[in-house]
C-alpha positions in Angstrom: 74.7 123.0 145.9 77.0 125.2 143.5 76.5 124.7 139.8 79.4 122.5 138.5 82.7 124.1 137.8 81.5 127.3 139.7 83.8 128.7 142.4 82.1 127.8 146.0 83.6 131.0 147.5 81.6 134.3 148.4 82.6 136.7 145.6 82.9 139.5 148.0 85.1 137.9 150.9 86.4 135.0 149.4 85.3 132.9 152.1 84.2 129.6 151.5 80.3 129.0 151.8 80.7 126.2 154.4 80.9 129.0 157.3 84.5 130.8 157.1 82.4 133.9 157.2 80.7 133.3 160.2 84.1 132.2 161.7 85.7 135.4 160.7 82.9 137.3 162.3 83.6 135.2 165.7 87.1 136.0 165.2 86.6 139.7 164.7 84.4 140.0 167.8 86.6 137.4 169.9 83.5 135.5 170.7 84.5 133.3 173.6 81.2 131.3 172.7 83.2 130.1 169.6 86.0 128.8 171.5 86.0 125.0 171.1 84.2 124.9 167.8 87.4 125.9 165.7 90.7 127.6 165.8 92.2 129.7 163.7 96.0 129.8 162.4 98.1 132.7 161.0 100.4 132.2 158.3 102.8 134.9 159.0 103.3 134.0 162.3 103.1 130.2 162.4 100.7 130.3 165.5 97.0 129.1 166.0 94.7 130.4 168.6 91.1 130.4 169.7 88.7 132.7 168.6 88.5 134.7 171.7 92.3 135.1 171.5 93.4 138.8 172.8 96.2 139.0 170.3 96.5 141.5 168.0 94.0 140.8 165.0 95.7 139.5 161.8 94.8 140.3 158.2 92.2 138.1 156.8 94.6 137.0 153.8 96.8 135.6 156.5 94.1 133.4 158.4 93.2 130.0 157.9 90.4 128.0 159.8 90.9 124.4 161.2 88.5 122.2 163.0 91.0 121.8 165.9 94.3 121.6 167.3 95.2 118.4 165.6 94.5 119.6 162.2 96.2 123.2 162.7 99.5 121.1 164.0 99.3 118.8 161.1 99.4 122.0 159.0 102.6 122.9 160.5 101.2 125.5 163.2 102.0 125.6 166.9 99.6 126.5 169.6 99.4 130.3 170.9 101.1 130.8 174.2 98.8 133.3 175.4 95.3 131.8 174.8 96.7 128.2 175.0 94.0 126.7 172.6 95.5 123.2 173.3 94.6 123.4 176.8 91.1 123.4 178.6 89.5 126.9 178.2 89.6 129.5 181.0 85.9 129.0 181.9 86.7 125.4 182.0 89.7 125.7 184.1 87.9 128.0 186.4 85.1 125.6 187.0 87.3 122.8 187.6 89.2 124.8 190.2 85.5 125.7 191.8 84.8 122.1 191.8 87.6 121.1 193.2 87.5 123.6 196.1 84.0 122.4 196.5 85.2 118.8 197.3 88.1 120.1 199.5 85.3 121.8 201.7 83.0 118.9 201.4 85.5 116.5 202.9 87.3 118.7 205.2 86.5 118.2 209.1 87.1 121.8 209.4 86.3 124.6 206.8 89.5 125.3 204.9 90.7 128.8 205.1 90.3 131.1 201.8 94.0 131.2 201.3 94.0 127.1 201.4 91.5 127.0 198.8 93.1 129.8 196.7 96.4 128.0 196.7 94.7 124.6 195.5 93.0 126.5 192.8 96.2 128.2 191.6 94.5 131.7 192.1 95.0 134.8 194.4 92.7 134.7 197.4 90.8 137.7 196.1 90.5 136.4 192.6 89.6 133.2 194.0 86.7 134.7 196.0 85.3 136.3 193.0 85.2 133.2 190.6 83.8 131.0 193.2 80.8 133.5 194.0 80.3 133.9 190.1 80.3 129.9 189.6 78.1 129.0 192.7 75.9 132.1 193.7 77.7 132.3 197.2 80.7 132.9 198.8 83.1 129.8 200.1 82.4 130.6 203.6 78.5 130.6 202.6 78.8 127.5 200.8 80.6 125.4 203.7 77.9 126.8 205.9 75.1 125.5 203.9 76.9 122.2 203.5 77.3 121.8 207.3 73.8 122.9 207.7 72.7 120.0 205.4 74.9 117.6 207.1 73.7 118.6 210.3 70.1 118.2 209.1 70.5 114.5 207.9 72.4 113.7 211.2 70.4 115.1 213.7 68.0 112.1 214.1 70.6 109.7 214.0 73.1 111.6 216.6 72.7 110.8 220.2 72.4 114.4 220.8 72.2 117.6 218.9 75.4 118.7 220.1 77.0 115.5 218.8 75.4 116.2 215.4 76.7 119.7 215.4 80.1 118.7 215.7 79.6 115.7 213.4 78.9 118.2 210.9 82.1 120.1 211.2 81.0 123.2 213.4 83.6 124.5 215.6 81.3 125.1 218.3 77.6 124.9 218.9 77.1 128.8 219.6 78.2 129.0 215.6 75.3 127.0 214.5 72.5 128.2 216.9 73.0 131.8 215.4 71.7 130.7 212.0 69.7 127.2 212.9 66.2 128.7 212.8 66.9 130.2 209.3 68.3 127.0 207.8 66.1 124.3 209.3 62.7 126.5 209.5 62.6 125.7 213.4 65.1 124.7 216.5 67.4 122.3 215.9 66.5 120.2 218.8 63.0 120.0 217.3 64.1 119.2 214.1 66.0 116.4 215.1 62.6 114.9 217.1 60.8 115.0 213.8 59.2 118.3 214.9 58.0 117.1 218.2 56.4 119.5 220.1 55.9 122.0 217.2 52.1 122.6 216.1 51.2 122.7 212.6 47.9 123.6 211.4 46.7 122.4 208.2 43.7 122.1 205.8 43.2 120.2 202.6 40.7 121.3 199.9 40.1 121.5 196.4 41.3 124.3 193.7 41.2 124.8 190.1 44.4 122.4 190.1 43.0 119.7 192.2 43.9 118.8 195.5 45.6 121.5 197.7 47.2 121.3 201.2 48.2 124.4 203.0 50.0 124.1 206.3 51.6 126.5 208.8 53.8 126.6 211.9 53.3 129.8 214.4 56.0 131.4 212.1 54.1 131.1 208.8 53.2 128.8 206.1 55.4 125.8 206.2 54.0 123.9 202.9 51.7 124.2 200.1 51.5 121.0 198.4 49.3 120.3 195.1 48.2 116.6 193.5 45.4 114.6 192.8 44.6 112.7 195.9 44.5 114.5 199.4 45.6 111.4 201.3 48.9 111.5 199.5 49.3 115.1 200.4 48.5 114.2 204.0 51.0 111.5 204.0 53.6 113.8 202.4 53.1 116.1 205.4 53.4 113.5 208.0 56.6 112.3 206.3 58.3 115.9 206.4 57.0 116.2 210.0 56.7 113.0 211.4 56.3 114.1 215.0 54.6 117.4 214.9 51.2 118.1 216.4 49.3 118.2 213.0 45.9 119.8 213.6 43.3 119.9 210.9 40.0 121.4 210.5 40.1 124.6 212.4 37.9 127.4 211.3 40.3 129.8 211.6 43.0 128.3 209.7 40.7 127.9 206.8 40.9 131.6 206.3 44.3 130.8 205.2 43.4 128.0 203.1 40.7 130.2 201.4 43.5 132.8 200.8 45.3 130.4 198.8 42.7 129.0 196.8 41.7 132.5 195.9 44.8 133.2 194.8 45.1 130.2 192.7 41.8 131.1 191.1 42.5 134.8 190.7 46.3 135.5 190.7 46.0 139.3 190.1 44.3 139.3 193.8 47.9 138.6 195.4 48.9 136.6 198.3 50.1 138.0 201.3 50.9 135.6 204.0 53.8 134.9 206.4 56.2 132.3 205.3 58.4 129.4 207.5 60.7 128.9 204.7 64.0 127.1 206.0 66.3 125.8 203.1 69.9 126.6 202.5 71.3 130.0 201.9 71.3 129.6 198.3 67.8 128.3 198.4 66.5 131.1 200.3 68.3 133.6 197.7 66.6 131.8 194.7 63.1 131.7 196.3 63.4 135.3 197.5 64.1 136.1 193.5 61.1 134.0 192.7 58.9 135.9 194.7 59.9 139.1 193.0 58.6 137.8 189.4 55.6 139.8 189.0 52.2 138.0 188.6 51.6 137.4 184.8 55.3 137.5 184.0 57.7 134.7 183.6 61.6 134.2 183.7 64.1 132.1 182.7 66.5 129.9 185.2 69.2 132.3 183.6 67.4 135.4 184.7 67.1 134.2 188.2 70.8 133.3 188.2 71.4 136.7 186.9 69.2 138.3 189.6 71.0 136.7 192.4 74.4 137.6 191.2 75.5 133.9 190.1 75.0 134.1 186.3 77.0 130.8 185.9 74.5 128.8 188.4 71.6 128.2 186.2 71.5 124.5 187.0 71.8 125.4 190.8 68.9 127.5 190.2 66.9 124.9 188.7 67.5 122.5 191.6 66.4 125.1 194.0 63.1 125.7 192.3 62.6 121.7 192.3 63.2 121.7 196.2 60.4 124.4 196.6 57.6 123.1 198.7 55.7 126.0 199.0 53.7 126.1 195.6 52.4 129.4 194.3 53.4 131.5 197.3 57.0 130.9 196.3 56.1 131.1 192.5 58.6 128.5 190.7 56.0 127.8 188.0 57.0 131.3 186.6 60.5 130.0 185.7 60.7 128.5 182.2 63.5 127.6 179.7 65.4 130.0 177.8 63.0 129.2 174.9 60.2 129.8 176.7 59.0 126.3 176.7 58.0 124.7 180.0 60.5 122.4 182.3 59.7 120.2 185.0 57.4 121.3 187.8 57.2 119.5 191.3 53.3 119.2 190.9 53.1 118.4 187.1 53.9 120.4 184.0 50.1 120.8 183.3 49.2 122.4 186.6 52.5 124.9 185.5 50.8 125.6 182.4 47.3 126.3 183.9 48.8 128.7 186.4 50.6 130.6 183.7 47.4 130.6 181.6 45.3 131.9 184.9 48.0 134.6 185.2 48.0 135.7 181.3 51.9 135.0 181.7 53.9 136.8 179.0 57.9 136.6 178.7 
């Protein structure tokens, strides 16, 4: 608290100690992160703006700071027509445009064209394409394909036939879906529809430093690595995931794969070189591939991963993709932490995540 009778302003800048100096610094830097926290007004023009406004800088003595638009307008200033401080921010407008486009895609029977989506967003097709990819991490076409694949995956077991499910999911023809089906489902769609009927999945359950562990694989590669406390629960999880698959356990040859995974948990520096049968959406596959590029003993933030896949605005979507991972350790979602370095949720428990990072000697 300043002494009674003292001037509560900085003797060099004349700024109030309540934060005007920081506001002027944000204004000088045109810091978009400060948008929404205050507006500034210029006495000589009678206009108030956002901190990030690209207008010509004003002299400090002509600038006043206000908590919001209402306060600035009560003081007699009008909104800048360039940065439009009385409207949502550019990033918010773009986010809403992308969200609206996603809703149009989700609700449409057939994929809307790029021109239709761009017009609905009030942008040119080229600009809309860039904005959409920056926000979601994928192109509008890839987003629509992923949504169709998700709809098909959920509808395969309800429909009378695979062909019906394909058309119900919005595919113009079966051939378009079959071209990418195995990569999305991890197996042929007819097989997926039947609960993996006819697919042989070998598995083994054992113990490791993290408790019970289950490793399962199709002919393509490892399709699940599950961690937990109760081996029976892990086995039921695998059965629920592939209810009609032929599950074969106790094979001596497969137990060599189990040994590799357990050995990696015990000594991460040894590495893990096993083929994977991943499945997942296009976006999930991109995230999981980025996770596999994080070196042993190193951590990354969700924002780092979003940046690595070229979608810096998709941090939350990255977190959801990490949560959807069902191949523990081999797809190392345990190496992803919050921006402050703290541990966030982990499908198999935060304590297991902590133990994995300790064993790897993790550093940021």
